[in-house]
N, C-alpha and C positions, 0 to 999 in steps of 0.2 A: 482374476488376480489383479491387485491394485498396482498401478504404475508407480515406479520408484521416482521420487523427486530428485532433481539435480541439486547440487550444492547452491547454485545460483538461485533456483526457485525457493529453496529452504531459506536462504538469506533474505530474499525479497519478502517472503511470507512473514518471517520473524520481524523484520523491520517495519512491515505494515502494521503488525500487531503491537510493536513496541517502538514507536517513532522516536523516542528520546534515548534509545539504547546507544551506547558508545560502541564504535566498531570493534574495539578490543573485547568488550563483553560479548558481543554477538559471535565473534570468532571463537571465544572460549566455550560458549554454550553449544554452538553447533559443531565444534571441533573441525573448523576450517581455517584456512590461512587468512590472516587479517587483511592482507592485500586484496584478496578476493572480495571481502566485505566492502572495502573502499570502492572497488570497481563497481559492484552492484549498487552501492549507495549513490554513486555519481550517475548511474543510468536512471535511477529513480528520480533524482533531482532534476536531470535533464528533461524527463518526461513531464515534470510539473510545469516547465516553462513552455508555454504555448508557442509553437512556431508561427511566424507572421511574415507576410510578404511586404508589408509596409513598414517604413521607419518613420517614427514621429520625432521631429526635431523641434526643439524650442530654443529660441535665442537665450543666451545666458542672462541672468538677472543683472541689471545694472545696479551696482552698489554705489552708494554715495562716495565721492572721492574724498580722501582724507584731506584735512586742511594742510596746506603746504606753505612754508615760508616763501614768499615771493621775493625776487630780487628785482629791483627797479633799475633799469639800464638808462643812464643819463649820458647820451653821447656828447653833450656840451660840457657839463661840469665834471663828470667822472667817467670817461670812456674806459673800456676794459683794459686797453693797453697802458693807461696811466698808472695802474696799480700792480703791474707785473712785478713779481718778487716780493710782494707783501707791503710795499711802501710806495706812496706816490712820489714821483720824481720831483715834483715841486717842493714836497716836504724835505727831501734830501738836500735840494739846492738851497733852500732857506736855512736849514740846520747848519750847512757848511758856509753860509754867508757868501755865496758865490755871486759875482757881478753878472750883468745881463749876458755878456758874451760867453763866459764860462758856464753859466747856467744853461744856455742853449746848446753848448757842446755836450754837456751831460745829458740833456733832454734828448737830443737827436741820437746820441750813441746808445742810450739805454732803451730807446723805443725802436731802434732800427730793424730789429727782427720781428717786430709785432705789427707794423703798419702796412707791410706789403711791398715796399720798394727800398730794400736795405741799402743799395748803393747810393741812391739819391739822398737818403737820410745821413749816411756817412759823409757824403760830399758837403751837405749843409753843415754838419758838425765841423768839418775841415775849414769851411768858409768862416765860421765864427771863431775858430781857433786861430786862424791866420790874422783875423781882425784884432784879436786880443794881443797877439805877440807883435803886431805892427808890421807884418810882412806884406 
């Protein structure tokens, strides 16, 4: 007497004979649950992947860097703290036609938070302001 095949064996045999068959079609032909077809198909696919004890690693390919607009930093003519707020302090001073003392007041006040010693810059601004008012 011939041994009766399990549904799993039927699915594996059918899929081996029809490798491009869709799981829904296999389930309809064999009158089995489509979920079981997916399970058996995953087992077949896992067996196709040879187990290995070694892992081959290759460093990522270095792609050329895209061209980037570079910003030239000029600490003498245009330090970063000169252009805070979108306008250079000197341009503001000249536009308002401020004299030397008042120009320095504006300069020290506007840059006081940007140069690292706020109190010292505000004291310098005060020194120029006192000079301007004659105190």
